[in-house]
C-alpha positions as CSV (number, residue, x, y, z in Angstrom):
1,X,-17.9,6.6,-8.6
2,X,-16.2,2.6,-8.1
3,X,-16.2,1.5,-4.5
4,X,-13.2,0.1,-2.7
5,X,-14.2,-2.5,-0.2
6,X,-10.9,-3.3,1.2
7,X,-9.1,-0.2,0.4
8,X,-7.0,1.6,3.1
9,X,-6.0,5.0,3.9
10,X,-2.5,5.3,4.8
11,X,-0.6,8.2,5.9
12,X,2.9,7.5,6.2
13,X,5.8,9.5,7.8
14,X,9.1,9.7,6.9
15,X,11.7,11.2,9.4
16,X,15.6,11.9,9.2
17,X,16.2,13.7,12.1
18,X,16.4,12.3,15.6
19,X,13.8,13.6,18.1
20,X,13.6,11.2,21.3
21,X,10.0,13.3,22.1
22,X,8.4,12.0,19.2
23,X,9.9,8.4,19.7
24,X,8.3,8.5,23.2
25,X,4.8,9.7,21.7
26,X,4.6,7.0,19.5
27,X,5.7,4.3,21.9
28,X,3.1,6.2,24.0
29,X,0.5,5.7,21.4
30,X,1.6,2.0,20.4
31,X,2.3,3.2,16.8
32,X,4.7,0.6,14.8
33,X,8.0,2.1,13.5
34,X,10.8,1.2,11.7
35,X,13.9,2.3,12.8
36,X,17.3,2.8,11.3
37,X,19.8,4.6,13.9
38,X,23.5,3.6,13.4
39,X,26.9,5.1,12.5
40,X,29.0,3.7,9.4
41,X,32.7,4.3,10.8
42,X,33.3,7.0,13.0
43,X,31.8,10.0,11.6
44,X,28.9,8.9,9.4
45,X,25.5,8.5,11.2
46,X,22.3,7.4,9.6
47,X,19.2,7.8,10.6
48,X,15.8,7.2,9.6
49,X,12.2,6.8,11.1
50,X,9.1,5.5,9.4
51,X,5.4,4.8,10.6
52,X,2.1,4.9,9.4
53,X,-1.1,6.1,10.5
54,X,-4.4,4.3,8.9
55,X,-7.8,6.1,8.6
56,X,-9.5,3.2,9.6
57,X,-8.0,2.9,13.0
58,X,-10.8,3.9,15.4
59,X,-7.9,6.0,17.3
60,X,-6.8,7.8,13.9
61,X,-7.9,11.0,15.0
62,X,-6.4,11.4,18.4
63,X,-3.2,9.7,17.3
64,X,-3.1,12.1,14.3
65,X,-3.7,15.0,16.1
66,X,-0.4,14.2,18.8
67,X,1.4,14.1,15.1
68,X,0.5,16.9,13.9
69,X,2.2,19.0,16.8
70,X,5.6,17.7,16.0
71,X,5.0,19.5,12.3
72,X,5.2,16.4,10.4
73,X,4.3,16.1,6.7
74,X,2.7,12.5,5.4
75,X,2.6,11.1,2.3
76,X,-1.3,10.0,1.9
77,X,-2.2,7.1,-0.3
78,X,-4.4,4.0,-0.7
79,X,-3.3,0.5,0.4
80,X,-5.3,-2.7,-1.2
81,X,-6.3,-5.3,0.4
82,X,-6.6,-9.4,-0.6
83,X,-9.8,-8.6,-1.8
84,X,-9.0,-5.7,-4.1
85,X,-6.4,-7.9,-5.7
86,X,-9.1,-10.9,-5.7
87,X,-11.4,-8.8,-7.6
88,X,-9.5,-7.4,-10.2
89,X,-8.7,-8.6,-13.6
90,X,-6.0,-6.0,-14.3
91,X,-2.8,-4.4,-12.7
92,X,-0.7,-1.8,-13.3
93,X,2.8,-2.9,-13.0
94,X,5.7,-1.1,-11.8
95,X,9.6,-1.9,-11.7
96,X,12.8,-1.2,-9.4
97,X,14.5,1.9,-11.2
98,X,18.2,1.1,-10.8
99,X,20.1,3.0,-13.3
100,X,20.0,6.5,-15.4
101,X,19.7,6.2,-19.5
102,X,22.8,7.6,-21.0
103,X,23.9,10.0,-21.9
104,X,22.5,11.8,-18.5
105,X,24.0,15.3,-18.9
106,X,21.3,17.5,-20.0
107,X,18.7,14.6,-21.0
108,X,21.0,13.7,-23.7
109,X,20.1,10.3,-23.7
110,X,16.4,11.6,-25.4
111,X,18.2,12.3,-28.5
112,X,20.0,9.4,-28.6
113,X,17.3,6.8,-28.1
114,X,13.6,8.6,-29.0
115,X,12.4,10.5,-31.9
116,X,11.4,13.7,-30.5
117,X,9.3,15.4,-33.0
118,X,6.3,15.2,-31.4
119,X,7.8,15.5,-27.8
120,X,6.9,18.5,-25.7
121,X,10.0,19.6,-23.4
122,X,7.3,21.0,-20.9
123,X,5.0,18.3,-19.9
124,X,6.8,15.4,-21.2
125,X,4.3,13.9,-23.7
126,X,5.4,13.0,-27.2
127,X,8.7,11.0,-27.3
128,X,9.0,7.6,-29.7
129,X,11.8,5.2,-29.1
130,X,13.8,4.6,-32.0
131,X,17.0,3.3,-30.9
132,X,18.3,1.1,-28.2
133,X,18.3,2.5,-24.3
134,X,21.8,2.9,-23.2
135,X,23.3,1.9,-20.3
136,X,26.3,2.8,-18.1
137,X,26.8,-0.3,-16.3
138,X,25.7,-3.9,-16.7
139,X,22.9,-4.5,-13.7
140,X,24.1,-5.6,-10.8
141,X,20.5,-6.8,-9.3
142,X,21.1,-10.8,-10.5
143,X,18.3,-11.8,-8.6
144,X,15.4,-9.7,-10.2
145,X,13.6,-10.8,-13.3
146,X,12.1,-7.6,-13.9
147,X,14.3,-4.3,-14.3
148,X,14.1,-0.7,-15.0
149,X,15.6,2.8,-15.3
150,X,15.2,6.2,-13.7
151,X,13.1,9.0,-15.7
152,X,11.4,6.6,-18.1
153,X,8.7,4.9,-16.0
154,X,7.3,2.9,-18.6
155,X,10.5,1.3,-19.8
156,X,10.5,-2.4,-18.8
157,X,13.4,-4.7,-18.8
158,X,13.1,-8.3,-18.0
159,X,15.9,-11.4,-17.9
160,X,16.1,-14.7,-19.8
161,X,13.7,-16.3,-17.5
162,X,10.9,-14.0,-17.6
163,X,11.3,-13.5,-21.6
164,X,11.0,-17.5,-21.8
165,X,7.6,-17.2,-19.5
166,X,6.0,-14.3,-21.8
167,X,6.8,-16.3,-24.8
168,X,5.7,-19.7,-23.7
169,X,2.3,-18.6,-22.6
170,X,1.8,-16.6,-26.2
171,X,1.5,-13.1,-24.8
172,X,0.4,-10.8,-27.4
173,X,1.2,-7.6,-28.8
174,X,5.0,-7.3,-27.6
175,X,8.4,-7.7,-28.6
176,X,11.7,-7.7,-27.2
177,X,15.0,-5.7,-28.1
178,X,18.4,-5.2,-26.7
179,X,20.0,-2.5,-24.2
180,X,23.4,-1.6,-24.8
181,X,26.2,-0.3,-22.8
182,X,27.2,3.5,-23.5
183,X,30.6,3.2,-23.7
184,X,31.1,0.3,-26.4
185,X,27.7,-0.2,-28.0
186,X,27.6,-3.5,-27.1
187,X,24.4,-5.3,-26.5
188,X,23.9,-6.7,-22.6
189,X,23.9,-10.1,-22.4
190,X,20.7,-11.5,-20.4
191,X,18.9,-8.2,-20.5
192,X,16.1,-7.6,-22.7
193,X,13.4,-4.3,-23.4
194,X,10.2,-5.4,-23.0
195,X,8.2,-3.4,-25.9
196,X,4.5,-3.4,-25.2
197,X,2.9,-2.5,-28.8
198,X,-1.2,-2.8,-27.8
199,X,-2.3,0.6,-26.8
200,X,-5.9,0.8,-25.1
201,X,-8.2,3.2,-26.3
202,X,-9.0,6.3,-24.0
203,X,-11.0,5.1,-20.7
204,X,-9.7,6.6,-17.5
205,X,-12.0,7.9,-15.1
206,X,-10.1,10.5,-13.3
207,X,-12.8,11.3,-10.6
208,X,-10.1,11.2,-8.0
209,X,-7.2,12.8,-9.7
210,X,-6.7,16.0,-11.6
211,X,-6.3,16.3,-15.2
212,X,-3.9,18.7,-16.5
213,X,-3.4,20.7,-19.8
214,X,0.0,21.5,-21.1
215,X,-0.2,25.5,-21.0
216,X,1.3,28.4,-18.8
217,X,-1.7,28.6,-16.3
218,X,-1.6,24.6,-15.3
219,X,-1.3,23.9,-11.6
220,X,2.5,23.0,-12.1
221,X,3.4,25.7,-14.5
222,X,1.8,28.3,-12.2
223,X,5.4,29.1,-10.4
224,X,7.3,29.4,-13.1
225,X,8.5,32.4,-14.6
226,X,6.6,33.0,-18.2
227,X,8.7,32.9,-21.2
228,X,7.1,34.2,-24.2
229,X,9.0,31.8,-26.1
230,X,7.8,28.4,-24.3
231,X,5.5,26.5,-26.7
232,X,3.1,24.5,-24.9
233,X,1.4,21.6,-26.8
234,X,-2.2,21.8,-25.0
235,X,-2.3,18.0,-24.8
236,X,-3.5,16.4,-21.4
237,X,-2.0,14.1,-18.7
238,X,-3.2,13.3,-15.1
239,X,-1.7,13.2,-11.6
240,X,-1.7,9.6,-9.8
241,X,-4.8,9.6,-7.6
242,X,-3.7,10.0,-3.5
243,X,-6.7,8.4,-2.4
244,X,-8.6,5.7,-4.2
245,X,-7.5,3.3,-7.0
246,X,-6.8,3.7,-11.2
247,X,-10.2,3.6,-12.5
248,X,-10.9,2.3,-16.2
249,X,-13.8,1.6,-18.2
250,X,-13.8,-2.1,-18.2
251,X,-14.8,-2.3,-22.1
252,X,-11.4,-1.1,-23.4
253,X,-9.5,-4.1,-22.4
254,X,-9.4,-7.2,-24.6
255,X,-9.4,-10.5,-22.9
256,X,-7.0,-11.6,-25.4
257,X,-4.0,-9.3,-24.5
258,X,-2.1,-9.8,-21.4
259,X,0.1,-6.8,-21.7
260,X,-0.9,-3.6,-22.8
261,X,-0.5,-0.1,-22.1
262,X,-2.9,3.0,-21.3
263,X,-3.8,5.6,-24.1
264,X,-3.6,8.2,-21.2
265,X,-0.3,9.8,-20.1
266,X,0.2,10.1,-16.5
267,X,3.0,12.1,-14.3
268,X,4.0,15.4,-13.2
269,X,6.1,18.1,-14.3
270,X,8.4,17.4,-17.5
271,X,7.8,13.3,-16.8
272,X,5.0,11.6,-18.3
273,X,4.3,8.1,-19.2
274,X,1.7,5.6,-20.4
275,X,0.8,2.6,-17.3
276,X,1.9,-0.5,-18.4
277,X,-0.9,-3.1,-17.5
278,X,-0.8,-6.8,-17.1
279,X,-3.6,-9.4,-17.2
280,X,-4.7,-11.5,-13.8
281,X,-3.7,-14.5,-16.0
282,X,-0.3,-13.0,-16.5
283,X,0.2,-12.1,-12.7
284,X,-0.8,-15.9,-11.6
285,X,1.6,-17.2,-13.6
286,X,4.4,-14.9,-12.8
287,X,4.0,-15.1,-9.1
288,X,3.4,-19.1,-9.3
289,X,7.1,-18.9,-11.2
290,X,8.1,-16.6,-8.1
291,X,9.3,-14.1,-10.9
292,X,11.1,-11.2,-8.7
293,X,11.5,-7.5,-9.4
294,X,7.7,-6.6,-10.4
295,X,4.7,-5.0,-8.2
296,X,1.4,-5.3,-9.1
297,X,-1.4,-2.5,-8.2
298,X,-5.0,-3.3,-8.8
299,X,-7.4,-1.6,-11.8
300,X,-11.0,-0.9,-11.0
301,X,-14.1,-0.3,-13.0
């Protein structure tokens, strides 16, 4: 089992209904909060309270006991510190999601952009891109050098500046293609899909998460009404760990590569995708160039 020296376990709370007693309690417990409480126009009221508790706080048990009295449900996860980032040589990357691929009704975009011969509708594994991704409008986030879409979490787009950086460093195992506007099939200027061609060998250690096989009895399908006509593919994917990091065998990584994808699929329900992973060298270059729109999470061995 890997050791995470600097990792913190976070209990994050989001509350969308005003509760003055909760606010007083958090104030008395010295819990820092982010609060949005305002009206837009005369009738639209927006309220959002966000706060986090950390298990390494010596008062965590006392504070959590008081918070639990309000019946709140926390999002539990790990926060990685500077030491975790400094020691990692590889990073899972994520980008913001701003549009739905088109046509979105009944997920018809899949038929337009993907080969579905090996696709499983139950678990989401197996589709292979065959045509450009189709977007409803031009991207409206001009400051983002990296950009993404809903539903397809391993589809990454880059602006011209990021593309030029990747080409200048000679990043291997990648290519670029153009997305198109759905209404007229015109290619979108200054936006390129980053196609990652290098797939790692299997090497994920799922000591801290669940492996799910696509069948009628798995955890995700256990509450479904069984359908005799449903076809389950039997392939495996993984949930993201709630506590701890993503752990892979170090030997599967090639020092000559800067951008790769995992052999394993991750996701829940009918969502399944391979993790895009960047090298520390590439992360350092992108951060030095102040590239925007991409997040890095350390990979552990």
